[in-house]
N, C-alpha and C positions, 0 to 999 in steps of 0.2 A: 639482547645487546651482545655484540661479538667481543670475546675476550682475547686480548693480545696473547700470543704464545700458543694458540690452538689448545689441544687436549692437555698438554703439560701445564699450560697457564691455568686452565680450569682446575686441574688436580691440585695445583699449588694453592689456589684460593680455597679449596676444601681443606688443605693442610692448615692454612691460616685460621679458618673458622674453628676447626676442631681444637687447635692449639690455644686460641684466645678464649674459647669457651671453657677449656680446662683450667686455664690461668685465672679466669674469672671465679671459678669455684674456690680456688686456693687463695687468690690475692685478697678477697674480701674477708677471709677467716684465718689467715696465717697467724696473726698476733693472738687471736683467741685460742688457736690450737696450742701454741706454745705456752699460753697461760693456763688453760684449764685441762689440757691433756698431758703436756710435758711438765707442767708445774714450775715453769721458770718465773723468776721475778722480773719486773719491768727493766731493771738495769741489765739483766742477763739477756733479755730479748733485744735490747738495744745493741749490746755487744755482738750478739749473734747476727743480727741484720747488717751491722756495720762491717764486721769482718767479711761476711759473704759478699757484700757489695764491693769491698776493696779488692778481693780476689777476683771477682767477676770482671773487673776492669781489663784483666789480661785476656779475656775471652775473644773480643773482636780482633785484635792484631794477630793472635795466635790462629784463630779460625781462618782469617784472610790469608795469612802466610801459607797455611796448609792447602788452601783452595787453589793456589797457583802451582802446586806440586803434585796433587793427587786428584782423581776424578771427584767432582763436586757432589753428585747424587749420593754415593755411598758414605761420603764424609758427613753430609747433612743428616742422613739417616742414623749414623753412628752417634752423632751428637744428640739427636733426639732420643735415642735409646738410653744414652747416659742420663739424660734428664729424668726418664722414666725410672731408672734404677735409683737415682738419688732421691726422688720423691717417695718411692717405696721404702727406702732405707730409713726415712724419717719415722716410719711407723714402728721400727724395731728397737728404738732406744729413747730414753729420756735423760741420758747423760750429756751434760753441756758440752764436753769435749768432743764427743762423737757427733753431736748435732752440729757443732762448729765445722767439722770436717765435711759432713754430708751436705750442709747448706752451701759451703764454699764450692764444692764440686758442682752442685746444682746450678749455682749462680754463674760459674765458669761456662757450663753448657748453655745456659739460657742466653748469655750475652754472645756467645759464639754462634748459636743458632740464628740470632737476629741478623747478624751481618751475612751469614751464609745464605739465608733465605732472600735477602736483598740482592745478593750477588746472583743467585739463581734467577730471580725475576728479571734482573737487568740483562742477563744473557739470553733468556728464553723470549723475552718481549722485544728485544732489539730496539729499533727506532721508536716503537710505541711504549717504551718503558715508563714514560711519565703518566700516560693514561692507565697503564697496568698498576702503577703505584697508587693511583687514586682509587681504583676499584679495590685493591688490596686493603687500603685503609678503611674503606667503607665496610668491607667484610670483617675486618679486625674489630671495628667498633660494635658490629652486630654480635660477634662472638663474645666479646666482653659483656655485652648487655645480657645475653642469654645465660651465660655462666653466673653472673651476679644475681639474676632473678632466681635461678635454681638454688643458689646458695642461700638467698634470703628466705625462700620457701622452706628449705631444709632446716634452717636454724630455728624455725618457728616451732619445732618439736621439743626444743629445750633440753635435749640430751647431749652428753659429751661424745657419745658414739658417732653422732652425725659428723663430727669433725674428722674422724678417721675415714668415714665413707667419702667425704668431700676430697680429702687428700688422695684416697685411692682413685677417685674419679679423675683427678688431675694427672696422676701417674699413668692411668689407662689411656688418657688423651694423648700423652707423649708416645706411648707404645703404638697407638693407632696411626699417628702422623708419620712415625718411622716407617710403618708398612706402606702407607700411602706414598711417601717419598720414593720408596723403591719401585713403585709402579710407574714413576715418571721416567722420562728419557734423560740421558746425559746431555746438557746443553753444550753448544760449541764454546771453546775457551780460547781466546787469543793468546793466552799464556802458554798453551801447549801446542806444539807444532808437530806435523807429520813428517817424520824423517824418511826421505826417499832412499830405498836400498839400491845398492849397485854402485853408481857413479860416486867416486869420492869417498866411499865408505871404507874405513880401515878395519883392521881386525877388532872384533868386538863392538863394532858400530851397530846401532839399532837396525833391525830389519825393516823391510818395506811395510809401511802402514803403522809402525809402532809409534805411539805418542811418547815424546820426551819433553820434559819441562824446558821452556825457553827462558834464559836469564832476562831479567827485567830490571828497571830502575828501583832504587831503594827509597821508599816514601819517607824514611827517617832522615834522609839527606836532601829532601825536597823542601826547601824553606818556605816556598809559597804554599804548598799543600799543607804544611804544618800550620802556617799562619791561618789558612782558610779553616782548618779543623778547629783551631782555637777560637776564631770568630763564631763558628757554628755552635760551639759549646755554649757560648753566651746566648745565642738566639734560641737554643732549646730551653731557655728559662720559662717559656710559656707553659711547659709541663709542670713545673714547680708552682707556678701561679695558680694552676687549677687544682693540683693535688694538695697544696699546703696553704697558699696565700689567700685565695678567695674565701674559703670557709673561715679561716682564722680572723681575717679582717672583718668579715660580715658580722661575726658574733662578738668581737671585741671592740669594734670602732663604729658600728652603725646600729640603727634601731630596727634592723630587719629581723622578723621572727626567726628563731632557730630552725623551725620546721620548714621554712622557705628556702634554706640554703641548698639542700639536695636538688631543688628545681633548677638551680643554676647549672649544676653538673649534667642534669638531664638535657637542658637546653643545649649545652656543648655537644653532647652525644648526638642529639637529633640533627643539629646543624651540619656536623661532619658527615653523617649518613646521607643527608639530602644534597650537600653541595661539594663534597670532596671530588667527585668525578667531574662535574663541570669546571671546577678550579684546575683540572689537569691541563687546560689549554695554556695556562700561565707558565707552564714549564715544558712545553712541547719541544723547544729548542734551548740551547744554552743562552742565546741572545735574549730570548723572552724571559728566561729565568733570571738573568742579570737585571733586566728591566723591571721585573716584578719586585725587586728589592726596594724600589721607591714606594709603592703602595704598602709593602710590608712595614716599612718604617712608620708610615702614617698610622697603620693599624696598632702598632705597639705604643706610639705616642697617645693615640686616642684612648687605648685601654688604661694606660697609666693615669691619664687626666680624669677618666671616669671614676676610677677607684679613689682618687684623691677627693673628687667631688661628692663621693658617697658618705663622707664623714659629716653627717648633718643630723640634727634632731628630728627633722621632718621624715617620717617613715616612708611616705610615698616618694619623695625625692631620693631617698637612699635606695629604695627598691629600683627606681628607674635608672639611677646611676650604676648600680650593680649589674643590672640587666644589660645596659650598654657596654659595661666593661666585659661581661662575659661574652657578648657578641663580638666585640673588638678583638679580644684575645683568641677567640675561636677562629675568626677570620685570619688572624696572624698565624695561628697553628696550622691551618689548611695551606696558606700561602707558603709558609716556611717549609712544610713537609714537601710540597711540590718543588720548590727551589732547591732545597738541600738534596733531594733525590737526584735531580738532573745534574747539578753542578758537581756533586761528589763523584758520580760516574763519569761525567765528561772530563773532569780534571785528572782522572786516573789513566795513566798510560795503559794501552790494551795488554801489553806483556806483563803487567804487574797489577792487574785490576783487583785481584783478591787482596794483595798486600795493602794497597792503597785504601780500599774500602774498609779493611780491618783497622787501619789507623784512624780513618774517619769515624769508626764506631766508638772510639774513645770519647768523641764530643758528647754524645748522649750519656755515656757511662760517667764521665766527669760531672756533667750537669746533675745527675742523680745524686751525687755525693755532695757537691757544693751548692746546688740550687736551693734546697731548703734553708741553708744558712743565709743566702743572699735575700730570699724572700722574707724570712722573719726579720732580717735587718731592715728591710723596707717598711715592714709593719711597725717596728719599734720607732722608726723615724717619723711616722705619721704621714699625713697627705703629701708632704714634700718628698718623702721617701719614695712614694709611688710615682710622683712626677719625675724624680730623678732616675728611677728605674726605666720608665717609659722613654725618657730622653736618651738614656744610655743605650737602650736596645735599638732605638731609631738611628743613633750615630753608628752603632756597629753594623747596621744594614748598609749604610752608605760606605763604611770602611770596607766591607766585604765586596761591594760592587766595584770599588776602586781596585781592590786586590785582584779581581778576576777580569778586569776590563780589557787587558792587552791582547788577549787571544781571540781570534775570530772563531765562529761557531764550528767550522770544519776542523780546525786544529784541536779544539777542546773535546770534540765528540769522539766517542769510540766508533769503530766501524759498524756499519749497519748489518748485523748478523742476525740471522733468523734460524729457527729450528723446525724441522719437519715434525709432523704428528707421528706418534709411535703407536 
Protein backbone atom coordinates (compact mmCIF):
# COMPACT_ATOMS: atom_id res chain seq x y z
CA UNK A 1 0.00 0.00 0.00
CA UNK A 2 1.40 3.37 -1.01
CA UNK A 3 1.64 5.86 1.84
CA UNK A 4 0.85 9.54 1.09
CA UNK A 5 3.81 11.81 1.75
CA UNK A 6 6.47 9.41 0.48
CA UNK A 7 9.43 8.68 2.74
CA UNK A 8 8.51 11.39 5.24
CA UNK A 9 4.97 10.04 5.46
CA UNK A 10 6.28 6.56 6.23
CA UNK A 11 8.68 7.87 8.85
CA UNK A 12 5.93 9.78 10.59
CA UNK A 13 3.87 6.59 10.72
CA UNK A 14 6.81 4.95 12.48
CA UNK A 15 6.82 7.92 14.87
CA UNK A 16 3.11 7.36 15.55
CA UNK A 17 3.57 3.64 16.22
CA UNK A 18 6.49 4.09 18.63
CA UNK A 19 4.73 7.01 20.35
CA UNK A 20 1.49 5.09 20.94
CA UNK A 21 3.27 1.89 21.95
CA UNK A 22 5.12 3.86 24.62
CA UNK A 23 1.92 5.59 25.68
CA UNK A 24 0.27 2.18 25.93
CA UNK A 25 2.94 1.11 28.40
CA UNK A 26 2.25 4.10 30.65
CA UNK A 27 -1.44 4.75 30.05
CA UNK A 28 -2.47 1.36 31.40
CA UNK A 29 -0.34 1.70 34.55
CA UNK A 30 -0.15 5.42 35.44
CA UNK A 31 -2.68 5.26 38.29
CA UNK A 32 -1.03 2.12 39.65
CA UNK A 33 2.42 3.78 39.53
CA UNK A 34 1.23 6.79 41.49
CA UNK A 35 -0.44 4.45 44.01
CA UNK A 36 2.20 1.79 44.61
CA UNK A 37 5.44 3.62 43.74
CA UNK A 38 4.75 7.28 44.52
CA UNK A 39 2.49 6.37 47.46
CA UNK A 40 -0.25 8.87 46.63
CA UNK A 41 -3.81 8.63 47.90
CA UNK A 42 -6.75 8.43 45.51
CA UNK A 43 -7.69 12.08 46.05
CA UNK A 44 -4.10 13.14 45.36
CA UNK A 45 -4.02 11.12 42.15
CA UNK A 46 -7.26 12.79 41.07
CA UNK A 47 -5.76 16.20 41.79
CA UNK A 48 -2.59 15.30 39.91
CA UNK A 49 -4.42 14.14 36.79
CA UNK A 50 -6.91 17.01 36.95
CA UNK A 51 -4.28 19.74 37.20
CA UNK A 52 -2.09 18.22 34.48
CA UNK A 53 -5.12 17.91 32.20
CA UNK A 54 -6.08 21.54 32.78
CA UNK A 55 -2.54 22.77 32.03
CA UNK A 56 -2.41 20.55 28.94
CA UNK A 57 -5.33 22.44 27.39
CA UNK A 58 -2.88 25.24 26.58
CA UNK A 59 -0.71 22.86 24.53
CA UNK A 60 -2.62 22.82 21.21
CA UNK A 61 -3.01 26.60 20.70
CA UNK A 62 0.54 27.26 21.88
CA UNK A 63 2.01 24.58 19.63
CA UNK A 64 -0.05 25.70 16.64
CA UNK A 65 0.93 29.33 17.13
CA UNK A 66 4.64 28.46 17.23
CA UNK A 67 4.29 26.23 14.15
CA UNK A 68 3.33 29.26 12.05
CA UNK A 69 6.49 31.07 13.14
CA UNK A 70 9.29 28.48 13.29
CA UNK A 71 10.16 25.36 11.25
CA UNK A 72 7.85 22.50 12.18
CA UNK A 73 10.26 19.56 12.24
CA UNK A 74 12.66 20.81 14.98
CA UNK A 75 9.70 22.20 16.95
CA UNK A 76 8.02 18.80 16.96
CA UNK A 77 11.26 17.05 17.90
CA UNK A 78 11.79 19.51 20.77
CA UNK A 79 8.29 18.89 22.12
CA UNK A 80 8.85 15.13 21.98
CA UNK A 81 12.15 15.55 23.82
CA UNK A 82 10.28 17.58 26.46
CA UNK A 83 7.88 14.68 26.94
CA UNK A 84 10.84 12.32 27.41
CA UNK A 85 12.41 14.56 30.05
CA UNK A 86 9.09 14.92 31.89
CA UNK A 87 8.56 11.15 31.95
CA UNK A 88 12.06 10.50 33.30
CA UNK A 89 11.59 13.25 35.89
CA UNK A 90 8.66 11.34 37.37
CA UNK A 91 11.15 8.66 38.45
CA UNK A 92 13.11 11.12 40.58
CA UNK A 93 10.49 12.18 43.14
CA UNK A 94 7.44 11.15 45.14
CA UNK A 95 6.70 14.69 46.34
CA UNK A 96 3.21 15.71 45.26
CA UNK A 97 4.17 19.30 44.44
CA UNK A 98 7.02 18.23 42.19
CA UNK A 99 4.87 15.56 40.59
CA UNK A 100 2.23 18.21 39.86
CA UNK A 101 4.82 20.37 38.08
CA UNK A 102 6.29 17.48 36.10
CA UNK A 103 2.98 15.98 34.99
CA UNK A 104 1.74 19.45 33.97
CA UNK A 105 4.80 19.92 31.73
CA UNK A 106 4.34 16.44 30.30
CA UNK A 107 0.66 17.08 29.58
CA UNK A 108 1.49 20.38 27.90
CA UNK A 109 4.00 18.59 25.65
CA UNK A 110 1.63 15.71 24.96
CA UNK A 111 -1.23 17.95 23.77
CA UNK A 112 1.12 20.17 21.75
CA UNK A 113 2.70 17.11 20.12
CA UNK A 114 -0.72 15.87 19.03
CA UNK A 115 -1.61 19.01 17.08
CA UNK A 116 1.91 19.40 15.65
CA UNK A 117 1.87 15.81 14.38
CA UNK A 118 -1.50 16.46 12.73
CA UNK A 119 -0.16 19.63 11.14
CA UNK A 120 2.92 17.83 9.81
CA UNK A 121 0.73 15.10 8.32
CA UNK A 122 -1.60 17.65 6.69
CA UNK A 123 1.37 19.42 5.08
CA UNK A 124 3.32 16.35 3.99
CA UNK A 125 0.31 14.43 2.60
CA UNK A 126 -1.24 17.39 0.75
CA UNK A 127 -4.47 16.45 -1.05
CA UNK A 128 -4.21 12.86 0.25
CA UNK A 129 -4.40 14.01 3.87
CA UNK A 130 -7.67 12.17 4.55
CA UNK A 131 -6.23 8.82 3.49
CA UNK A 132 -3.05 9.50 5.43
CA UNK A 133 -5.09 10.26 8.55
CA UNK A 134 -6.90 6.93 8.20
CA UNK A 135 -3.63 5.02 7.92
CA UNK A 136 -2.25 7.00 10.85
CA UNK A 137 -5.22 6.09 13.07
CA UNK A 138 -4.81 2.43 12.15
CA UNK A 139 -1.12 2.50 13.09
CA UNK A 140 -2.01 4.40 16.28
CA UNK A 141 -4.45 1.70 17.36
CA UNK A 142 -1.87 -1.00 16.66
CA UNK A 143 0.68 0.88 18.75
CA UNK A 144 -1.70 1.22 21.68
CA UNK A 145 -2.54 -2.49 21.47
CA UNK A 146 1.13 -3.53 21.45
CA UNK A 147 1.97 -1.23 24.37
CA UNK A 148 -1.02 -2.44 26.37
CA UNK A 149 -0.17 -6.10 25.79
CA UNK A 150 3.45 -5.55 26.86
CA UNK A 151 2.27 -3.72 29.98
CA UNK A 152 -0.16 -6.53 30.85
CA UNK A 153 2.57 -9.14 30.46
CA UNK A 154 5.02 -7.08 32.55
CA UNK A 155 2.53 -6.55 35.36
CA UNK A 156 2.12 -10.30 35.73
CA UNK A 157 5.48 -10.33 37.58
CA UNK A 158 3.78 -8.67 40.54
CA UNK A 159 6.70 -6.40 41.52
CA UNK A 160 6.67 -2.62 41.95
CA UNK A 161 9.95 -2.32 40.03
CA UNK A 162 8.09 -3.15 36.83
CA UNK A 163 6.22 0.17 37.05
CA UNK A 164 9.53 2.06 36.90
CA UNK A 165 10.64 0.03 33.90
CA UNK A 166 7.37 0.71 32.08
CA UNK A 167 7.71 4.44 32.75
CA UNK A 168 11.31 4.28 31.52
CA UNK A 169 10.11 2.55 28.36
CA UNK A 170 7.58 5.33 27.81
CA UNK A 171 10.32 7.97 28.19
CA UNK A 172 12.63 6.13 25.81
CA UNK A 173 9.83 5.96 23.22
CA UNK A 174 9.60 9.77 23.29
CA UNK A 175 13.38 10.09 22.87
CA UNK A 176 13.25 7.66 19.95
CA UNK A 177 10.50 9.55 18.13
CA UNK A 178 12.37 12.84 18.63
CA UNK A 179 15.33 11.31 16.76
CA UNK A 180 13.04 9.82 14.11
CA UNK A 181 11.38 13.19 13.58
CA UNK A 182 14.75 14.84 12.95
CA UNK A 183 15.30 12.37 10.10
CA UNK A 184 12.17 13.65 8.36
CA UNK A 185 12.19 16.57 5.96
CA UNK A 186 10.70 19.97 6.72
CA UNK A 187 7.27 20.09 5.03
CA UNK A 188 6.23 23.13 2.97
CA UNK A 189 4.37 25.72 5.01
CA UNK A 190 1.90 28.20 3.46
CA UNK A 191 2.45 30.45 6.50
CA UNK A 192 6.13 30.97 5.71
CA UNK A 193 7.01 32.76 2.48
CA UNK A 194 10.26 33.09 0.59
CA UNK A 195 11.33 36.69 0.54
CA UNK A 196 12.95 37.62 -2.72
CA UNK A 197 16.10 39.70 -2.35
CA UNK A 198 16.88 42.77 -4.41
CA UNK A 199 13.77 44.45 -5.73
CA UNK A 200 11.89 46.43 -3.15
CA UNK A 201 14.13 45.28 -0.34
CA UNK A 202 15.05 47.94 2.09
CA UNK A 203 17.78 48.09 4.62
CA UNK A 204 17.70 45.08 6.85
CA UNK A 205 15.20 43.23 4.63
CA UNK A 206 15.52 39.46 4.47
CA UNK A 207 17.96 38.15 1.93
CA UNK A 208 17.12 36.00 -1.05
CA UNK A 209 15.70 32.63 -0.14
CA UNK A 210 15.25 33.48 3.54
CA UNK A 211 12.00 32.30 5.09
CA UNK A 212 10.00 34.84 7.06
CA UNK A 213 6.69 34.31 8.81
CA UNK A 214 3.75 35.65 6.87
CA UNK A 215 1.01 37.37 8.89
CA UNK A 216 -2.23 35.42 8.93
CA UNK A 217 -5.77 35.64 10.28
CA UNK A 218 -6.42 35.27 14.00
CA UNK A 219 -8.51 32.15 14.79
CA UNK A 220 -9.71 33.72 18.04
CA UNK A 221 -11.53 36.35 15.96
CA UNK A 222 -13.01 33.85 13.51
CA UNK A 223 -16.47 33.25 14.97
CA UNK A 224 -17.36 30.50 12.54
CA UNK A 225 -14.20 28.53 13.27
CA UNK A 226 -14.70 28.94 17.01
CA UNK A 227 -18.29 27.72 16.63
CA UNK A 228 -17.06 24.78 14.55
CA UNK A 229 -14.51 23.92 17.26
CA UNK A 230 -17.24 24.06 19.92
CA UNK A 231 -19.47 21.66 17.95
CA UNK A 232 -16.53 19.32 17.39
CA UNK A 233 -15.82 19.23 21.13
CA UNK A 234 -19.31 17.77 21.57
CA UNK A 235 -18.84 15.21 18.78
CA UNK A 236 -15.63 13.97 20.41
CA UNK A 237 -17.81 12.57 23.21
CA UNK A 238 -17.56 9.14 21.57
CA UNK A 239 -14.16 8.95 23.27
CA UNK A 240 -15.70 9.27 26.75
CA UNK A 241 -18.45 6.82 25.82
CA UNK A 242 -15.82 4.12 25.26
CA UNK A 243 -13.36 5.11 28.00
CA UNK A 244 -15.95 5.72 30.72
CA UNK A 245 -19.57 5.16 29.75
CA UNK A 246 -19.69 1.73 28.13
CA UNK A 247 -17.99 -0.17 30.95
CA UNK A 248 -19.80 1.67 33.76
CA UNK A 249 -23.19 1.20 32.12
CA UNK A 250 -22.54 -2.47 31.38
CA UNK A 251 -21.66 -3.34 34.99
CA UNK A 252 -24.25 -1.14 36.72
CA UNK A 253 -27.34 -1.27 34.51
CA UNK A 254 -27.16 -4.52 32.54
CA UNK A 255 -26.80 -8.23 33.24
CA UNK A 256 -23.69 -8.63 31.10
CA UNK A 257 -20.89 -10.54 32.93
CA UNK A 258 -18.06 -8.24 34.00
CA UNK A 259 -15.46 -10.33 32.19
CA UNK A 260 -17.24 -9.67 28.88
CA UNK A 261 -16.86 -5.88 29.12
CA UNK A 262 -13.23 -5.74 27.85
CA UNK A 263 -14.35 -7.61 24.73
CA UNK A 264 -16.41 -4.56 23.73
CA UNK A 265 -13.25 -2.44 23.78
CA UNK A 266 -11.38 -5.11 21.81
CA UNK A 267 -14.19 -5.01 19.25
CA UNK A 268 -13.71 -1.25 18.95
CA UNK A 269 -9.99 -1.63 18.38
CA UNK A 270 -10.38 -4.39 15.79
CA UNK A 271 -13.01 -2.46 13.82
CA UNK A 272 -10.85 0.68 13.70
CA UNK A 273 -7.82 -1.29 12.49
CA UNK A 274 -9.88 -3.05 9.79
CA UNK A 275 -12.06 -0.20 8.51
CA UNK A 276 -10.50 3.20 9.24
CA UNK A 277 -8.58 3.24 5.93
CA UNK A 278 -11.63 2.32 3.79
CA UNK A 279 -13.60 5.01 5.64
CA UNK A 280 -11.11 7.61 4.41
CA UNK A 281 -13.15 8.01 1.21
CA UNK A 282 -15.85 9.77 3.24
CA UNK A 283 -13.48 12.68 3.84
CA UNK A 284 -11.64 12.85 0.55
CA UNK A 285 -13.00 16.34 -0.09
CA UNK A 286 -14.66 18.96 2.08
CA UNK A 287 -17.98 18.39 0.31
CA UNK A 288 -17.87 14.66 1.08
CA UNK A 289 -16.91 15.37 4.67
CA UNK A 290 -19.92 17.65 5.10
CA UNK A 291 -22.18 15.04 3.50
CA UNK A 292 -20.83 12.39 5.90
CA UNK A 293 -22.27 14.34 8.82
CA UNK A 294 -25.67 12.77 7.94
CA UNK A 295 -24.61 9.12 8.44
CA UNK A 296 -22.57 10.25 11.45
CA UNK A 297 -25.78 11.59 13.01
CA UNK A 298 -27.50 8.25 12.34
CA UNK A 299 -24.62 6.33 13.96
CA UNK A 300 -24.76 8.47 17.12
CA UNK A 301 -28.53 8.10 17.34
CA UNK A 302 -28.33 4.33 16.86
CA UNK A 303 -25.61 4.01 19.49
CA UNK A 304 -27.62 5.92 22.08
CA UNK A 305 -30.75 3.88 21.34
CA UNK A 306 -28.83 0.58 21.61
CA UNK A 307 -27.38 1.55 25.00
CA UNK A 308 -30.85 2.47 26.20
CA UNK A 309 -32.21 -0.88 24.99
CA UNK A 310 -29.47 -2.81 26.82
CA UNK A 311 -31.06 -2.08 30.23
CA UNK A 312 -32.88 -5.41 30.36
CA UNK A 313 -32.89 -8.46 32.61
CA UNK A 314 -32.37 -10.73 29.60
CA UNK A 315 -28.60 -11.34 29.40
CA UNK A 316 -28.59 -12.22 25.70
CA UNK A 317 -30.61 -9.16 24.73
CA UNK A 318 -28.33 -7.00 26.85
CA UNK A 319 -25.23 -8.50 25.22
CA UNK A 320 -26.68 -7.99 21.74
CA UNK A 321 -27.68 -4.40 22.44
CA UNK A 322 -24.29 -3.55 23.96
CA UNK A 323 -22.52 -5.09 20.97
CA UNK A 324 -24.67 -3.05 18.59
CA UNK A 325 -23.93 0.06 20.65
CA UNK A 326 -20.18 -0.64 20.50
CA UNK A 327 -20.36 -1.09 16.73
CA UNK A 328 -22.47 2.06 16.25
CA UNK A 329 -20.18 4.26 18.35
CA UNK A 330 -17.12 2.78 16.64
CA UNK A 331 -18.60 3.66 13.25
CA UNK A 332 -19.29 7.14 14.64
CA UNK A 333 -15.70 7.37 15.90
CA UNK A 334 -14.26 6.46 12.49
CA UNK A 335 -16.61 8.76 10.55
CA UNK A 336 -16.02 11.68 12.90
CA UNK A 337 -12.24 11.21 12.81
CA UNK A 338 -12.38 11.45 9.00
CA UNK A 339 -14.75 14.43 8.94
CA UNK A 340 -12.98 16.34 11.70
CA UNK A 341 -9.55 15.90 10.10
CA UNK A 342 -10.71 17.18 6.71
CA UNK A 343 -12.89 20.08 7.85
CA UNK A 344 -10.48 21.38 10.49
CA UNK A 345 -7.70 21.60 7.90
CA UNK A 346 -9.98 22.89 5.13
CA UNK A 347 -11.45 25.65 7.30
CA UNK A 348 -7.99 26.88 8.34
CA UNK A 349 -6.57 29.69 6.14
CA UNK A 350 -3.22 28.54 4.67
CA UNK A 351 -1.32 31.48 6.19
CA UNK A 352 -2.47 30.60 9.73
CA UNK A 353 -2.88 26.85 9.48
CA UNK A 354 -0.90 26.10 12.64
CA UNK A 355 -2.75 28.65 14.78
CA UNK A 356 -6.14 27.42 13.57
CA UNK A 357 -5.37 23.74 14.12
CA UNK A 358 -4.01 24.65 17.54
CA UNK A 359 -7.35 26.22 18.46
CA UNK A 360 -9.19 23.20 17.05
CA UNK A 361 -7.04 21.01 19.30
CA UNK A 362 -8.94 22.54 22.22
CA UNK A 363 -12.01 20.56 21.13
CA UNK A 364 -10.52 17.23 22.12
CA UNK A 365 -8.80 18.70 25.18
CA UNK A 366 -12.09 20.16 26.43
CA UNK A 367 -13.91 16.90 25.82
CA UNK A 368 -11.39 15.01 27.92
CA UNK A 369 -12.18 17.30 30.83
CA UNK A 370 -15.98 17.58 30.48
CA UNK A 371 -16.75 14.32 28.66
CA UNK A 372 -16.68 12.01 31.70
CA UNK A 373 -19.13 14.31 33.51
CA UNK A 374 -21.52 14.30 30.54
CA UNK A 375 -21.37 10.52 30.16
CA UNK A 376 -21.82 9.78 33.86
CA UNK A 377 -24.76 12.18 33.80
CA UNK A 378 -26.31 10.10 31.00
CA UNK A 379 -25.76 6.95 33.05
CA UNK A 380 -27.42 8.53 36.09
CA UNK A 381 -30.45 9.46 33.96
CA UNK A 382 -30.88 5.85 32.82
CA UNK A 383 -32.05 4.75 29.34
CA UNK A 384 -33.57 8.16 28.64
CA UNK A 385 -30.15 9.68 29.32
CA UNK A 386 -28.58 7.64 26.53
CA UNK A 387 -31.43 8.45 24.18
CA UNK A 388 -30.97 12.12 24.98
CA UNK A 389 -27.22 11.94 24.44
CA UNK A 390 -27.59 10.16 21.09
CA UNK A 391 -30.21 12.67 19.95
CA UNK A 392 -28.08 15.60 21.06
CA UNK A 393 -25.04 14.31 19.19
CA UNK A 394 -27.13 13.74 16.07
CA UNK A 395 -28.49 17.29 16.30
CA UNK A 396 -24.96 18.64 16.69
CA UNK A 397 -23.93 16.85 13.47
CA UNK A 398 -26.70 18.62 11.58
CA UNK A 399 -25.77 21.94 13.18
CA UNK A 400 -22.16 21.48 12.13
CA UNK A 401 -23.20 20.72 8.56
CA UNK A 402 -25.25 23.92 8.49
CA UNK A 403 -22.34 25.86 9.96
CA UNK A 404 -19.95 24.79 7.18
CA UNK A 405 -22.36 24.60 4.24
CA UNK A 406 -21.82 28.04 2.65
CA UNK A 407 -18.29 27.48 1.36
CA UNK A 408 -17.57 25.50 -1.75
CA UNK A 409 -14.85 22.87 -1.69
CA UNK A 410 -12.25 25.02 -3.39
CA UNK A 411 -12.64 27.91 -0.98
CA UNK A 412 -12.45 25.68 2.08
CA UNK A 413 -9.51 23.54 1.04
CA UNK A 414 -5.88 24.40 1.54
CA UNK A 415 -3.64 24.52 -1.54
CA UNK A 416 -2.59 21.13 -2.82
CA UNK A 417 0.99 21.15 -1.63
CA UNK A 418 3.29 18.18 -1.77
CA UNK A 419 6.74 17.47 -0.46
CA UNK A 420 9.59 15.72 -2.19
CA UNK A 421 11.29 12.71 -0.67
CA UNK A 422 14.45 13.44 1.24
